[in-house]
Every structure is written in C-alpha cells, then in structure tokens.
C-alpha positions in Angstrom: 23.6 68.3 26.8 22.5 69.0 23.3 19.0 67.9 22.5 18.5 66.1 19.3 16.3 67.8 16.8 15.7 64.5 14.9 14.8 61.4 16.8 14.8 58.0 15.0 15.4 54.2 15.5 19.0 53.0 15.4 18.6 49.3 16.4 18.7 46.1 14.2 16.0 43.8 12.8 16.5 41.2 15.5 15.6 43.6 18.3 12.1 43.7 19.7 12.5 46.9 21.7 15.1 49.5 21.4 15.5 52.3 24.0 16.5 55.7 22.7 19.8 56.6 24.5 18.8 60.1 25.6 16.0 61.3 27.9 16.0 65.0 27.2 13.5 66.2 24.6 12.1 69.4 23.4 8.8 70.2 21.9 9.3 70.9 18.2 11.7 68.0 17.7 11.0 65.6 14.7 10.3 62.0 15.6 10.7 59.4 12.7 8.9 56.1 13.2 9.5 53.3 10.6 6.9 51.0 9.1 5.9 48.2 11.5 7.2 50.2 14.5 5.7 52.0 17.3 7.3 54.7 19.6 6.3 55.1 23.2 7.2 57.7 25.8 7.5 56.6 29.4 8.2 58.4 32.6 8.9 56.4 35.8 7.3 53.4 34.3 4.1 55.2 33.3 3.0 55.4 29.7 2.7 58.9 28.4 2.1 59.1 24.6 2.7 56.8 21.6 3.2 57.3 17.9 2.7 55.0 14.9 4.7 54.9 11.6 5.6 58.2 10.0 7.2 61.6 10.7 5.9 63.4 13.8 6.6 66.9 15.2 6.5 66.7 19.0 4.1 69.3 20.2 1.6 69.7 23.0 -1.3 69.1 20.6 -0.2 65.5 19.7 1.2 64.8 23.2 -1.7 65.5 25.5 -0.6 63.1 28.2 3.0 64.4 28.3 1.7 68.0 28.3 -0.6 67.3 31.2 2.0 65.3 33.1 4.7 68.0 32.9 2.2 70.9 32.8 3.7 72.2 29.6 2.6 75.5 28.1 1.0 75.4 24.8 3.3 76.1 21.9 7.0 76.8 22.0 9.9 74.5 22.6 9.2 73.3 26.1 11.8 70.8 27.4 10.7 67.6 29.1 12.4 64.4 30.4 11.1 61.0 29.3 12.2 57.5 28.1 11.5 56.7 24.5 11.2 53.1 23.3 10.9 51.9 19.7 9.0 48.7 19.4 9.5 46.4 16.4 6.0 45.1 15.4 7.2 42.7 12.7 7.2 39.0 13.1 10.5 37.7 14.6 11.2 34.4 13.0 13.6 31.4 13.4 14.0 31.9 17.1 15.7 28.7 18.3 14.4 26.8 21.4 15.3 23.4 22.9 14.7 21.3 26.0 17.5 21.6 28.6 16.7 18.1 30.0 15.2 14.9 28.7 11.5 14.2 28.5 11.0 10.9 30.4 8.0 8.7 29.8 6.9 5.1 29.0 6.5 4.3 25.3 2.7 3.8 24.9 3.1 1.1 22.3 6.0 -1.1 23.6 5.8 0.0 27.2 9.5 0.6 27.9 11.0 3.6 29.6 12.3 6.4 27.3 14.2 9.7 27.7 14.1 11.9 24.6 15.0 15.5 23.8 13.3 18.0 21.5 14.2 21.3 19.8 13.0 23.5 17.1 12.1 27.1 16.1 9.3 29.6 17.0 8.2 33.0 15.7 6.6 35.8 17.7 5.4 39.3 17.1 4.4 42.1 19.5 0.7 42.7 19.7 0.6 45.0 22.8 3.8 47.1 23.1 3.0 48.8 26.4 2.3 45.4 28.1 5.6 44.0 26.9 7.5 47.0 28.1 5.9 47.1 31.5 6.1 43.4 32.2 9.5 42.4 30.7 11.6 45.4 29.7 11.4 47.8 32.6 14.5 49.9 32.7 16.5 47.7 30.2 18.0 49.3 27.2 16.5 46.9 24.8 14.9 43.5 24.3 16.4 41.0 21.7 15.6 37.5 20.5 18.2 36.1 22.9 16.6 37.9 25.8 13.2 36.6 24.8 14.5 33.0 24.9 16.0 33.6 28.3 12.8 35.1 29.7 10.6 32.3 28.3 13.0 29.5 29.0 11.1 28.3 32.1 7.8 28.3 30.2 9.3 26.5 27.2 11.1 23.9 29.3 8.4 23.0 31.8 5.2 23.5 29.8 6.5 22.3 26.4 8.0 19.1 27.9 4.8 18.3 29.8 2.6 18.9 26.7 4.8 16.8 24.4 4.8 13.8 26.8 1.0 14.0 27.3 0.3 14.1 23.6 2.6 11.1 22.9 0.9 9.0 25.6 -2.7 10.1 24.8 -2.4 9.5 21.1 -0.3 6.3 21.5 2.6 7.5 19.4 5.5 5.1 19.3 9.0 6.6 19.5 9.7 4.9 16.2 6.9 6.8 14.5 7.3 10.1 16.3 8.9 11.9 13.4 5.6 11.4 11.4 3.7 13.3 14.1 5.9 16.3 14.6 3.3 18.7 13.1 0.6 17.4 15.4 2.9 17.7 18.4 4.0 21.2 17.4 0.4 22.4 17.0 -0.6 20.9 20.4 2.3 22.8 22.1 1.6 26.1 20.4 -2.2 26.0 21.2 -1.4 25.7 24.9 1.4 28.2 25.0 -0.5 31.0 23.1 -2.1 32.3 26.3 1.2 32.4 28.1 2.8 34.6 25.5 -0.3 36.9 25.2 0.0 37.7 28.9 3.3 39.4 28.0 1.9 41.2 24.9 3.3 38.7 22.4 1.7 36.6 19.7 3.1 33.1 19.4 2.7 32.8 15.6 4.4 29.5 15.0 5.9 26.8 17.2 7.8 24.0 15.4 9.4 20.8 16.8 12.0 20.1 14.2 14.1 17.4 15.9 13.4 14.7 18.5 16.6 13.4 20.0 16.3 9.6 20.6 18.3 7.5 23.0 20.4 5.6 20.4 22.9 4.6 23.1 20.2 2.7 25.1 20.2 -1.1 24.8 16.4 -1.2 25.5 15.8 1.3 22.8 17.9 -0.6 20.3 16.2 -3.9 21.2 12.7 -2.6 20.6 13.9 -0.7 17.5 15.1 -4.0 15.9 11.8 -5.6 16.8 9.8 -2.8 15.3 11.6 -2.8 12.0 11.5 -6.7 11.8 7.7 -6.6 12.2 7.3 -4.0 9.6 9.6 -5.7 7.2 7.7 -9.0 7.5 4.4 -7.2 6.9 5.8 -5.4 3.9 7.2 -8.6 2.4 3.8 -10.3 2.9 2.0 -7.5 1.2 4.5 -7.5 -1.6 4.0 -11.2 -2.2 0.2 -10.8 -2.1 0.4 -8.0 -4.7 2.7 -10.0 -7.0 0.3 -13.0 -6.7 -2.6 -10.8 -7.7 -0.7 -9.4 -10.6 0.2 -12.9 -11.8 -3.4 -14.1 -11.5 -4.6 -11.0 -13.4 -1.9 -11.6 -16.1 -2.9 -15.2 -16.5 -6.6 -14.4 -16.7 -5.9 -11.8 -19.4 -3.7 -14.3 -21.3 -6.5 -16.9 -21.2 -9.0 -14.3 -22.5 -6.6 -13.3 -25.3 -6.0 -16.9 -26.3 -9.7 -17.7 -26.3 -10.4 -14.6 -28.4 -7.6 -15.6 -30.8 -9.0 -19.2 -31.2 -12.5 -17.8 -31.7 -11.1 -15.5 -34.5 -9.3 -18.5 -36.0 -12.5 -20.6 -36.1 -14.4 -17.7 -37.6 -11.8 -17.3 -40.4 -11.7 -21.1 -41.1 -15.5 -21.3 -40.9 -16.0 -24.0 -38.2 -17.5 -23.9 -34.7 -16.2 -24.9 -31.2 -18.5 -28.0 -31.3 -17.2 -29.1 -34.6 -13.6 -28.7 -33.4 -14.3 -31.0 -30.4 -16.0 -33.5 -32.8 -12.9 -33.6 -34.9 -10.8 -34.3 -31.8 -13.0 -37.2 -30.7 -13.1 -38.6 -34.2 -9.4 -38.4 -34.5 -8.9 -40.3 -31.2 -11.3 -43.0 -32.3 -9.6 -43.3 -35.6 -6.2 -43.8 -33.9 -7.5 -46.8 -32.0 -7.9 -50.3 -33.4 -11.3 -49.9 -35.0 -12.7 -53.5 -34.5 -11.1 -54.1 -31.1 -12.7 -50.9 -29.7 -16.2 -51.6 -30.9 -17.2 -52.9 -27.4 -16.8 -49.2 -26.3 -19.2 -47.9 -28.9 -21.9 -47.3 -26.4 -19.7 -45.3 -24.1 -18.4 -43.3 -27.1 -21.9 -42.5 -28.1 -22.7 -41.3 -24.6 -19.7 -39.0 -24.7 -20.8 -37.7 -28.1 -24.1 -36.7 -26.7 -22.3 -34.8 -23.9 -20.2 -32.7 -26.2 -23.1 -31.7 -28.5 -25.2 -32.7 -31.4 -22.5 -31.7 -33.9 -19.9 -34.0 -32.3 -22.5 -36.8 -32.0 -23.3 -36.6 -35.7 -19.7 -36.5 -36.7 -18.5 -39.4 -34.6 -21.8 -41.3 -34.9 -21.4 -41.4 -38.7 -17.9 -42.8 -38.4 -19.0 -45.4 -35.9 -21.9 -46.5 -38.2 -19.6 -46.8 -41.2 -17.1 -48.9 -39.1 -19.8 -51.3 -37.9 -21.3 -51.6 -41.3 -17.9 -52.5 -42.8 -17.5 -55.2 -40.2 -20.9 -56.7 -40.9 -20.4 -56.7 -44.6 -17.0 -58.2 -44.5 -17.3 -62.0 -45.1 -15.4 -64.4 -42.8 -13.1 -66.2 -45.1 -12.7 -70.0 -44.8 -9.5 -71.6 -45.9 -10.2 -74.0 -48.8 -10.2 -77.7 -48.0 -7.3 -79.3 -49.7 -8.3 -82.6 -51.5 -5.0 -84.1 -50.8 -4.3 -86.6 -48.0 -2.1 -84.0 -46.2 -5.2 -82.6 -44.5 -5.3 -83.7 -40.9 -8.5 -85.2 -39.5 -9.8 -85.3 -35.9 -12.2 -87.5 -34.0 -15.7 -85.9 -33.8 -16.2 -87.5 -30.4 -12.9 -86.8 -28.5 -11.2 -84.4 -30.8 -8.0 -86.4 -31.0 -6.0 -86.5 -34.3 -6.9 -89.5 -36.6 -4.6 -91.5 -38.9 -5.0 -90.7 -42.5 -6.8 -94.0 -43.3 -8.4 -94.7 -39.9 -12.1 -95.7 -39.9 -12.4 -95.7 -36.1 -10.8 -93.4 -33.5 -7.7 -95.0 -31.9 -8.4 -93.2 -28.6 -12.2 -93.5 -28.0 -13.2 -96.2 -30.6 -15.9 -93.9 -32.2 -16.6 -94.5 -35.9 -14.9 -91.9 -38.0 -17.2 -89.7 -40.2 -16.1 -89.3 -43.8 -16.1 -85.5 -43.5 -15.3 -83.5 -40.3 -18.2 -81.0 -40.6 -20.2 -78.9 -38.1 -23.7 -80.4 -37.6 -25.2 -77.0 -37.2 -23.9 -75.1 -40.2 -21.7 -77.5 -42.2 -18.4 -75.7 -41.4 -15.5 -78.0 -42.1 -13.1 -78.2 -39.1 -9.4 -77.8 -39.8 -8.1 -78.1 -36.2 -9.0 -79.7 -32.8 -11.6 -77.0 -31.8 -14.4 -78.3 -29.7 -16.9 -75.7 -30.9 -17.8 -74.4 -34.3 -16.2 -71.0 -34.8 -19.0 -70.0 -37.1 -22.2 -70.9 -35.3 -21.0 -72.1 -31.9 -22.4 -75.6 -32.1 -20.5 -78.2 -30.0 -18.4 -80.4 -32.2 -19.8 -84.0 -32.7 -23.4 -83.1 -31.8 
C-alpha cells in the first residue's frame, strides 16, 4: 500500500473528530493541521504524539513518543503504524436537543398536575482532545454532532428534566409565566451539566431552552389558563381606570390653575382686585332685591361683608347707608282731606261708619267728634283703622 506523503484533514465542519483512513506512515511525510484543529497519533488506544495548527514534517525529533514506542532510528524514512485523529477545536453550535418524555410536576402556583415538554439548542467545544478520544471515540472512524447527541441523550433526558422541574417548583414559576423565565431555566440547567461534559473533554458553552410544550389538550390546563387570564385582565382594567382617573384629576387641576391665572391677568389689566370683584357681586345681588323690603336683613348683609373683606364691606356698606338714608328722608304722604261731604266718617269709639250728618254713633251711642283725628299726633283717619298708622296711638284715646 502506498504511503501518503501529504497527510491532511478531509472531514466537514460539523465533525468533532475525523479519523485518517490509513494507518501506515513514514517519517518524512508532511502533516497539515488546520487552524482550530489538533492532530493526535494513537496506537492501541495509547496516545503517542500530537500536533497543533501548521505544517509539520514527521521526524523522530518532533515525535519522541512515537520514536521511543517503535524504537525508530534517528533520521531516514522509518515506517510506523498508528491511528491519526484530527480534532476540531472550534465551537459546534446549534446542536438540537429535546426531552423524549414529559416533565411531570405540580404547578407551584395553582397546584394542579402538569406534564410539559422542552427542547432547544446547545453548543460545545473540545477542551481536552485526548480525553474525548479515549472516553467516547475509541475505534470509531469519527465523531459528529449527531453522535454527540446520542452519547449524551441519557444525561440530557434525565438530568435536564430533573433540573427544570426543581427550578420551576423552587422559584414558584407558574406554567402560564414559564416563557418569561426560559433564560433562568437555561442557565440553571447549563450550570449543573457543565461538569458532566467536562468529564468527557467537552466545554458546554451554551444551553438554551427555546420551547416549552404545554398540555393544551388538557381540560385542567385550559380551566386554570382561563382563570389566570381573567385575573390578569381584571387587574389590568382596574389599573387602567386608576390611571385614567389620575390623568383626569391632573387635567382638571391644571385647568383650574390656568383659569385662575387668566382671571388674575384680567383683573390686572382692568385694574381691580379679587376683593373688589366680590364686592361688586354682593352689591349687584342686593341691588336686584327690593331695597326697602330687604332692609330687615341689613345686619346679616353687613356681617357677610365683613367676612369677604374690608373692600367689599366698604362698597356694600356705602350702598346700604344710602338706601337707609333715602328711606328716612322720604316723607310719608298723607292724602288730602276732601272738604266735601263725600268723605266717610267713622266712630272714634267703635270704629263703625257714621251717617254724613250723625251727631251720635248709631251703633254705640258715643257722641261724634267734629274731626276724626289721632289724639297723639293729629293724623286725620280716612278708614276704619283702630290704631294710628303714623304714631301707633289707639284710635279714640
């Protein structure tokens, strides 16, 4: 069998480990190792020599373990038999994973039984090529992403399911809010699986739960789902009403301030004060009332004027004083006494009407006075009043 003079990687980017198809090598052959790769020589499961990225000429000087193992002479093209593996050190991303059975537990908030599924992606990289080869690869021709998933299925299924359920219960995460906690759950699973992967020479760089499969066909689940959303809808509506009410109150308060500022500006421009404005209003109300009929309420009005300020008091007080003065000064007119015989007369004793020429009262017999006058002030009576309307003296006294 011809021995290749140039040895290089011929796998794809999704391969962790690729085994070179031949086992016969000669010293002096050229080994090409790509960036982010490492080449390892094994014989019967024992690691001989390894090479990093670059071009390497196989010779006894750079292969001391192989030289000693095969007792090769220094220099020359000594043949030897070994297995060569190329290990991809780059991060392998978007590796799919998923639970093969449901995660069963009691919802920690609503306390009803649940069975959910979970799936997502992970990414790994090789941090110890020899350990990975010895523990997992063995005599296999390679190790791909699919093989990684198969090898770690038991760990992912058992450990991940248990961790997810524990985190949900301990942190009291309701199934209806679980999507908001996917990052927390993902970090918790990764932190506990890191050591499991390190035992096989792998770094678990990321672990993501992207989907939680909920039991939408379960009647219990639908019942509690409806309850959950009704509660949150009611809370949101109450909060919305409260916010609207606060906005309305703030708007009304600002409107009141704006109106007050506008009125203050108006008074400033028209050169009058708030107290004067109130005084004008009180004066107008009093002017609208029957002036004389309302004079009994003058005392009350004056008290109110004192309450609204001295300016109002002065304004209304002046009006009141003028009104009272006009009443005092206005004389009470007395209808003139007609000298004719058509004027009716009344008895000064009993108040009954008298005949035009009667000298004595036809009802009580009292002598009729020549003039029906008040004994107190001389007011001439023109009707059957029993008291003088001018001084209050009883008629006939």
